[in-house]
C-alpha positions as CSV (number, residue, x, y, z in Angstrom):
1,M,162.1,145.5,105.4
2,P,158.5,145.6,106.4
3,I,157.6,143.9,109.6
4,F,154.4,142.8,108.5
5,S,153.0,140.7,106.1
6,K,150.3,141.0,103.2
7,E,148.1,138.2,105.0
8,Q,148.3,140.5,108.3
9,I,147.2,143.6,106.3
10,L,144.3,141.4,104.8
11,N,143.3,140.5,108.2
12,Q,143.1,144.1,109.2
13,L,141.0,144.9,106.4
14,K,138.3,142.2,107.3
15,E,137.5,144.8,110.1
16,V,136.7,147.3,107.9
17,R,132.9,147.3,107.2
18,Y,131.4,148.4,103.9
19,P,129.3,151.7,105.0
20,G,125.9,150.7,105.8
21,F,126.6,147.0,106.1
22,S,127.6,144.5,108.4
23,R,130.0,143.1,106.0
24,D,133.6,144.0,105.5
25,I,135.3,145.0,102.2
26,V,137.0,141.6,102.0
27,S,134.4,139.5,102.0
28,F,132.5,141.8,99.4
29,G,135.6,141.3,97.1
30,L,136.2,144.8,96.9
31,V,139.9,144.5,97.8
32,K,141.7,143.7,94.5
33,E,145.7,144.3,95.5
34,I,147.9,144.8,98.0
35,E,151.2,145.9,97.7
36,L,154.3,146.6,100.5
37,A,157.3,148.4,99.4
38,E,160.2,149.6,102.0
39,G,157.4,150.8,104.6
40,E,154.8,152.0,102.3
41,V,151.4,150.0,101.7
42,R,149.5,150.3,98.8
43,I,146.0,148.9,98.7
44,K,143.8,148.7,95.6
45,L,140.2,148.6,95.5
46,E,136.9,148.6,92.8
47,L,133.7,149.9,93.6
48,S,130.6,149.5,91.7
49,S,128.8,152.0,93.8
50,P,127.7,155.4,92.5
51,N,127.8,157.0,95.9
52,P,130.3,159.9,95.9
53,D,131.0,159.7,99.9
54,I,131.8,155.9,100.2
55,P,135.6,156.3,98.6
56,G,136.3,158.9,101.4
57,Q,134.8,156.9,104.1
58,L,136.5,153.7,103.0
59,E,140.2,155.6,102.5
60,K,139.8,157.2,106.0
61,E,138.7,153.6,108.0
62,I,141.2,151.6,106.2
63,K,144.2,154.4,107.2
64,S,142.9,154.0,110.9
65,K,142.9,150.6,110.9
66,L,146.6,150.2,109.5
67,S,148.1,152.9,111.1
68,S,148.5,150.3,114.1
69,F,151.2,148.5,112.3
70,E,154.8,149.5,113.5
71,G,156.9,150.5,110.6
72,I,154.2,151.8,108.2
73,G,155.3,154.8,106.8
74,N,152.9,155.6,104.3
75,I,149.7,154.3,103.6
76,Q,147.8,154.7,99.8
77,V,144.6,153.9,98.8
78,F,143.4,153.7,95.3
79,I,139.7,153.4,94.5
80,K,138.3,152.7,91.1
81,R,134.8,153.7,90.6
82,P,132.3,153.1,87.7
83,E,133.0,155.6,84.9
84,S,129.1,156.8,85.0
85,H,126.7,156.6,87.6
86,P,123.4,154.4,87.0
87,T,120.2,156.1,86.9
88,P,116.7,154.2,86.4
89,K,117.2,155.1,82.7
90,S,120.4,153.7,82.4
91,T,121.7,150.5,80.7
92,L,121.4,148.7,83.9
93,I,117.4,148.8,83.7
94,S,116.6,149.1,80.1
95,S,113.3,150.4,80.3
96,D,111.5,153.5,81.7
97,I,110.9,153.1,85.2
98,K,110.0,156.4,86.9
99,H,110.3,155.2,90.5
100,I,112.1,151.9,92.1
101,I,111.4,151.5,95.7
102,A,112.8,149.0,98.0
103,V,110.4,147.1,101.0
104,A,112.8,146.1,103.8
105,S,113.2,144.8,107.2
106,G,116.2,144.4,109.4
107,K,114.9,141.1,110.4
108,G,112.6,138.1,108.9
109,G,109.3,137.2,110.1
110,V,107.9,140.6,110.4
111,G,105.6,140.3,107.4
112,K,107.5,142.1,104.6
113,S,106.7,140.3,101.4
114,T,102.9,140.6,102.5
115,V,103.4,144.6,103.1
116,A,105.5,144.5,99.7
117,A,102.7,142.4,97.8
118,N,99.6,144.8,99.3
119,L,101.8,148.0,98.7
120,A,102.2,147.2,95.0
121,C,98.6,146.3,94.8
122,A,98.0,149.6,96.7
123,L,100.0,151.6,93.9
124,Y,98.1,149.8,91.0
125,K,94.7,150.6,92.6
126,K,96.0,154.2,92.3
127,G,95.9,153.9,88.6
128,L,99.6,153.5,88.2
129,V,101.8,151.0,86.1
130,V,103.8,148.7,88.7
131,G,106.2,145.9,89.0
132,L,106.7,143.7,91.7
133,C,110.5,142.0,92.0
134,D,111.0,139.3,94.6
135,C,114.6,139.8,95.5
136,D,114.4,137.1,98.4
137,I,116.4,134.8,96.4
138,Y,116.2,131.9,99.0
139,G,112.7,132.4,100.2
140,P,110.6,133.5,97.3
141,S,107.0,134.1,98.2
142,I,105.6,136.3,95.9
143,S,104.6,133.6,93.2
144,M,102.2,132.1,95.8
145,M,101.0,135.2,97.1
146,F,99.5,136.3,93.7
147,G,98.5,132.7,92.9
148,T,100.6,131.7,89.8
149,T,103.5,129.3,89.3
150,E,103.6,130.4,85.6
151,S,107.3,130.3,84.0
152,P,108.4,133.6,82.5
153,Q,109.0,133.6,78.5
154,I,112.2,134.7,77.0
155,T,112.8,137.2,74.2
156,P,114.9,136.3,71.1
157,D,117.9,137.9,73.0
158,E,117.5,136.0,76.0
159,R,115.5,138.6,78.2
160,L,113.1,137.5,80.6
161,I,109.5,138.3,80.4
162,P,107.8,139.5,83.8
163,V,104.7,137.1,84.5
164,E,101.7,139.2,84.7
165,Q,98.9,138.7,87.1
166,Y,96.1,141.1,88.4
167,G,97.5,143.8,86.1
168,L,101.0,144.0,87.9
169,K,104.1,142.4,86.5
170,L,106.2,140.1,88.7
171,M,109.4,138.6,88.6
172,S,110.5,135.9,91.5
173,M,112.9,133.1,91.9
174,G,109.6,131.3,92.7
175,F,108.9,131.2,88.7
176,L,112.0,129.4,88.0
177,L,112.0,126.8,90.6
178,E,109.8,123.7,91.1
179,A,107.4,124.3,93.9
180,D,109.5,122.3,96.7
181,Q,112.7,122.9,95.0
182,P,115.2,124.7,97.3
183,A,117.7,127.7,96.2
184,V,121.0,126.2,96.9
185,L,123.3,128.9,96.0
186,R,126.6,130.6,97.0
187,G,126.7,134.5,97.4
188,P,128.2,135.0,94.0
189,L,125.4,133.4,92.3
190,V,122.6,135.1,94.5
191,T,124.1,138.3,93.4
192,R,124.3,137.3,89.9
193,Y,120.6,136.4,90.1
194,T,119.5,139.7,91.9
195,Q,121.3,141.5,89.2
196,E,119.7,139.1,86.3
197,F,116.2,140.3,87.7
198,L,117.1,144.3,87.7
199,K,119.3,144.0,84.4
200,N,117.5,141.4,82.4
201,V,114.2,141.6,82.8
202,E,111.8,143.2,80.4
203,W,110.1,145.4,82.9
204,G,108.7,147.8,80.0
205,N,107.6,151.2,81.0
206,L,106.6,151.3,84.7
207,D,105.3,154.2,87.1
208,F,106.7,152.1,90.1
209,L,108.9,149.0,90.3
210,V,108.6,147.6,93.8
211,L,111.8,145.3,95.4
212,D,110.7,142.9,97.7
213,L,114.1,142.5,99.6
214,P,115.4,139.5,101.8
215,P,115.8,140.7,105.8
216,G,119.0,142.1,106.9
217,T,121.8,144.3,105.3
218,G,123.9,141.9,103.4
219,D,124.8,140.7,100.1
220,I,121.6,141.3,98.0
221,Q,120.8,144.8,99.6
222,L,124.6,146.0,98.6
223,T,124.0,144.5,95.0
224,I,120.8,146.4,94.8
225,V,122.0,149.7,95.8
226,Q,125.1,149.4,93.6
227,T,122.9,148.5,90.8
228,V,120.0,151.0,90.5
229,R,119.4,154.2,92.0
230,L,116.5,153.6,94.6
231,S,114.0,156.5,94.6
232,G,113.2,155.0,98.4
233,A,112.9,152.5,100.9
234,V,109.9,151.2,102.9
235,I,111.0,150.0,106.1
236,V,108.8,146.9,107.9
237,T,108.6,146.4,111.6
238,T,106.5,145.2,114.3
239,P,105.6,146.8,117.5
240,Q,108.3,145.1,120.0
241,E,111.8,146.2,120.5
242,V,113.5,143.2,119.3
243,A,112.2,144.1,115.8
244,L,112.7,147.9,116.3
245,V,116.3,147.3,116.9
246,D,116.8,145.8,113.6
247,A,114.7,148.1,112.0
248,R,116.9,150.7,112.9
249,K,119.7,148.8,111.5
250,A,117.9,148.9,107.9
251,V,117.2,152.7,108.4
252,S,120.8,153.6,109.1
253,M,122.2,151.3,106.5
254,F,119.7,152.9,103.4
255,K,120.6,156.6,105.0
256,K,124.4,155.9,104.8
257,V,124.1,155.1,101.3
258,N,121.8,158.0,100.6
259,V,118.6,156.5,99.9
260,P,115.5,158.2,101.1
261,I,113.6,156.7,104.0
262,L,109.9,156.8,102.6
263,G,108.8,155.7,105.7
264,I,108.1,153.0,108.4
265,I,105.0,150.7,108.3
266,E,104.2,148.9,111.4
267,N,102.9,145.3,110.8
268,M,101.2,143.0,113.4
269,S,100.2,146.1,115.3
270,Y,97.2,144.8,117.4
271,F,94.7,142.0,117.1
272,I,90.7,142.6,117.6
273,C,89.3,139.6,119.1
274,P,86.0,138.4,117.1
275,T,84.4,137.5,120.2
276,D,84.5,140.6,122.5
277,N,85.6,143.5,120.0
278,K,88.5,144.4,121.9
279,K,91.7,145.6,120.8
280,Y,94.7,143.7,122.2
281,D,98.4,144.8,121.8
282,L,100.2,141.4,121.5
283,F,103.5,142.8,120.5
284,G,103.4,146.0,122.4
285,C,101.6,149.3,121.6
286,G,102.9,152.2,119.1
287,G,106.7,151.0,118.3
288,G,106.7,151.7,114.8
289,K,105.1,155.3,115.2
290,R,107.7,156.2,118.0
291,E,110.5,155.1,115.9
292,A,109.4,156.8,112.8
293,E,109.4,160.1,115.1
294,K,112.8,159.3,116.3
295,Q,114.4,158.7,112.7
296,N,112.4,161.9,111.7
297,V,110.8,159.8,108.8
298,P,107.0,159.3,107.9
299,F,105.0,156.8,109.7
300,L,103.1,154.9,106.8
301,G,100.4,153.2,109.1
302,E,99.5,150.1,111.4
303,I,98.4,146.9,110.1
304,P,96.3,144.7,112.5
305,I,96.8,140.8,112.7
306,E,93.7,139.2,111.3
307,A,92.7,135.9,109.3
308,E,91.9,137.7,106.4
309,L,95.0,138.9,105.7
310,R,96.7,135.9,105.9
311,I,94.0,133.9,104.2
312,S,94.4,136.1,101.2
313,S,97.7,135.7,100.9
314,D,97.6,131.8,101.2
315,H,95.0,131.9,98.5
316,G,97.0,134.0,96.0
317,L,94.8,137.1,96.0
318,P,96.4,139.9,97.9
319,I,93.7,141.6,100.2
320,V,94.0,145.1,98.8
321,L,92.5,143.6,95.5
322,S,90.3,140.8,97.3
323,E,88.6,143.0,99.7
324,P,89.8,146.9,99.0
325,D,87.0,148.3,101.2
326,R,88.4,146.5,104.0
327,K,90.4,148.7,106.9
328,T,93.4,146.9,106.6
329,S,93.2,147.5,102.7
330,Q,92.7,151.2,103.3
331,V,96.0,151.3,105.7
332,F,97.9,150.0,102.2
333,L,96.4,152.4,100.0
334,E,96.9,155.2,102.7
335,A,100.4,154.4,102.6
336,A,100.5,154.1,98.8
337,Q,99.3,157.7,98.6
338,K,101.9,158.9,101.2
339,I,105.0,157.6,99.3
340,I,103.4,158.8,95.9
341,D,103.1,162.2,97.7
342,F,106.6,162.0,99.3
343,L,108.1,161.4,95.5
344,K,106.3,164.1,94.1
């Protein structure tokens, strides 16, 4: 008779983290069955990730965690994987999208959505067909940054038609809620909405679909890497160490799920005082560039602190479109070109 219970086994499995994420395989709902029989333990998992390295990593970690139980003679891990690997042209996204890139950050407040919006506009200014999907379900901001609250139309087969503004195709939870209405949703519903934005939106033919991710390494990030094959990720940080620590986590997460890092872009890099025209490094100097060198990934540029960037976002017209010749806009345009060259 085993001297351990299913509950004890389950508690041990809560210590097994999904590769690249801070959450465990139990909270993600991947553990489907636990069987005990005469000192033998059988664990059944169900994955939706196409990454071929993940099953082996999980099996090794599970066996390591359970080996501490006295009396376990054999540990078997059965992992069910998807029958086919999703690609950008698979049924998960019905349209022809050449590249899907994620704009991410390890922490909030670093200006990720501002970067995502202006980077999407910069790609558009390069003559490309671009879509922008706001995957921050709880804190959507793309609708405000593009100055529209238009509700998306629905096709006869109940697919969402993106809102078009300034030549870009947009989708955001902000289009589906009233201005002051919060998105009060539990984890599974957040996952469902994210999948709907990716699978059930009539994006059409795109050169780039830019995904504005929420901060951190949680449910939505896992849903995205399991749903679509990303061409790469852009990591947004600020110069100070407290932001760089979380940027490292974001870089590590994407590397572990085999998503290329297109580069690190540093926001709030410095401030040019209008009275004396001096440069002030309010949050430190060069942290993003040093981190890019440390991680051996491209450095995409430094975005200064300036009122015009904030004003353009608040007024619903990204600065790359409102003032394309401004130095800040040039940083975004150069970053877009680096991404295009990288993916070539």
